[in-house]
C-alpha positions as CSV (number, residue, x, y, z in Angstrom):
1,X,0.0,0.0,0.0
2,X,2.8,2.5,0.9
3,X,4.6,1.8,-2.3
4,X,1.6,2.3,-4.4
5,X,0.9,5.6,-2.6
6,X,4.4,6.7,-3.4
7,X,4.1,5.8,-7.1
8,X,2.8,8.2,-9.9
9,X,1.5,5.2,-11.8
10,X,1.8,1.4,-12.0
11,X,2.3,-0.9,-14.9
12,X,0.4,-4.0,-14.1
13,X,-2.3,-6.6,-14.9
14,X,-5.7,-5.4,-13.6
15,X,-6.5,-8.1,-11.0
16,X,-9.1,-7.3,-8.4
17,X,-6.8,-6.5,-5.5
18,X,-4.4,-4.4,-7.6
19,X,-7.2,-2.5,-9.2
20,X,-8.9,-1.8,-5.8
21,X,-5.7,-0.6,-4.2
22,X,-4.9,1.5,-7.2
23,X,-8.2,3.2,-7.0
24,X,-8.1,3.6,-3.3
25,X,-4.7,5.4,-3.5
26,X,-5.5,7.4,-6.6
27,X,-2.7,5.7,-8.6
28,X,-3.0,5.8,-12.4
29,X,-2.6,2.5,-14.2
30,X,-1.0,1.2,-17.3
31,X,-2.8,-2.1,-18.0
32,X,-0.8,-4.8,-19.8
33,X,-2.1,-8.2,-21.1
34,X,-5.3,-8.6,-19.1
35,X,-6.7,-12.1,-19.0
36,X,-10.2,-12.7,-20.5
37,X,-13.0,-12.4,-18.0
38,X,-12.6,-10.3,-14.8
39,X,-9.3,-8.6,-15.9
40,X,-10.9,-7.6,-19.2
41,X,-13.9,-6.2,-17.4
42,X,-11.7,-4.3,-14.9
43,X,-9.8,-2.9,-17.9
44,X,-12.9,-1.7,-19.6
45,X,-14.1,-0.1,-16.4
46,X,-10.7,1.6,-15.8
47,X,-10.5,2.9,-19.4
48,X,-14.1,4.2,-19.4
49,X,-13.5,6.1,-16.2
50,X,-10.2,7.6,-17.3
51,X,-8.1,5.9,-14.6
52,X,-5.9,3.9,-17.0
53,X,-4.4,3.4,-20.4
54,X,-3.8,0.0,-22.0
55,X,-0.7,-1.3,-23.7
56,X,-1.2,-4.4,-25.9
57,X,2.4,-4.5,-27.1
58,X,5.2,-4.1,-24.5
59,X,7.4,-3.0,-27.4
60,X,5.3,0.2,-27.5
61,X,5.3,0.8,-23.7
62,X,8.1,3.3,-23.6
63,X,6.5,5.5,-26.2
64,X,3.1,5.3,-24.5
65,X,4.7,6.3,-21.2
66,X,6.5,9.3,-22.8
67,X,3.3,10.5,-24.4
68,X,1.4,10.1,-21.1
69,X,4.0,12.1,-19.2
70,X,4.2,14.9,-21.8
71,X,0.5,15.5,-22.6
72,X,-0.7,16.0,-19.0
73,X,-3.0,12.9,-19.0
74,X,-1.2,11.4,-16.0
75,X,-2.4,14.0,-13.6
76,X,-6.0,13.7,-15.0
77,X,-5.8,9.9,-14.6
78,X,-4.6,10.2,-11.0
79,X,-7.5,12.5,-10.2
80,X,-10.0,10.2,-11.9
81,X,-8.6,7.2,-10.1
82,X,-8.9,9.0,-6.7
83,X,-12.4,10.2,-7.5
84,X,-13.6,6.8,-8.7
85,X,-12.0,4.8,-5.9
86,X,-13.2,4.6,-2.3
87,X,-10.4,4.3,0.3
88,X,-13.0,3.7,2.9
89,X,-14.8,0.8,1.2
90,X,-13.5,-1.9,3.5
91,X,-14.7,0.0,6.6
92,X,-18.1,0.6,5.0
93,X,-18.4,-3.1,4.2
94,X,-17.5,-4.1,7.8
95,X,-19.9,-1.5,9.2
96,X,-22.7,-2.8,7.0
97,X,-22.1,-6.4,8.0
98,X,-21.6,-5.7,11.7
99,X,-24.7,-3.5,11.7
100,X,-26.9,-6.2,10.2
101,X,-28.0,-3.8,7.4
102,X,-28.9,-6.4,4.7
103,X,-31.7,-4.5,3.1
104,X,-29.7,-4.3,-0.1
105,X,-30.2,-8.1,-0.5
106,X,-34.0,-7.8,-0.9
């Protein structure tokens, strides 16, 4: 968690925990080689909300990073990630469970 907070962006696969932590810390993502299924859905969600870019070919990664740093999108992606994420989500889940508030299941 501390490393991700210190990072400007991460280059990663978009697994559930990595995606959640990235959003909670407001860290922009460069998504590489997502697996079909959940990782592809996470990727679509991140791209649609302006929190990430996708790199399908690692040979092009350097150029994509240079462009991202030059055109100002990195700052916007970080803001989008922070806005879209919820650093308090785990506490809200525990409070809901502990409080017996299961109305959402009906």
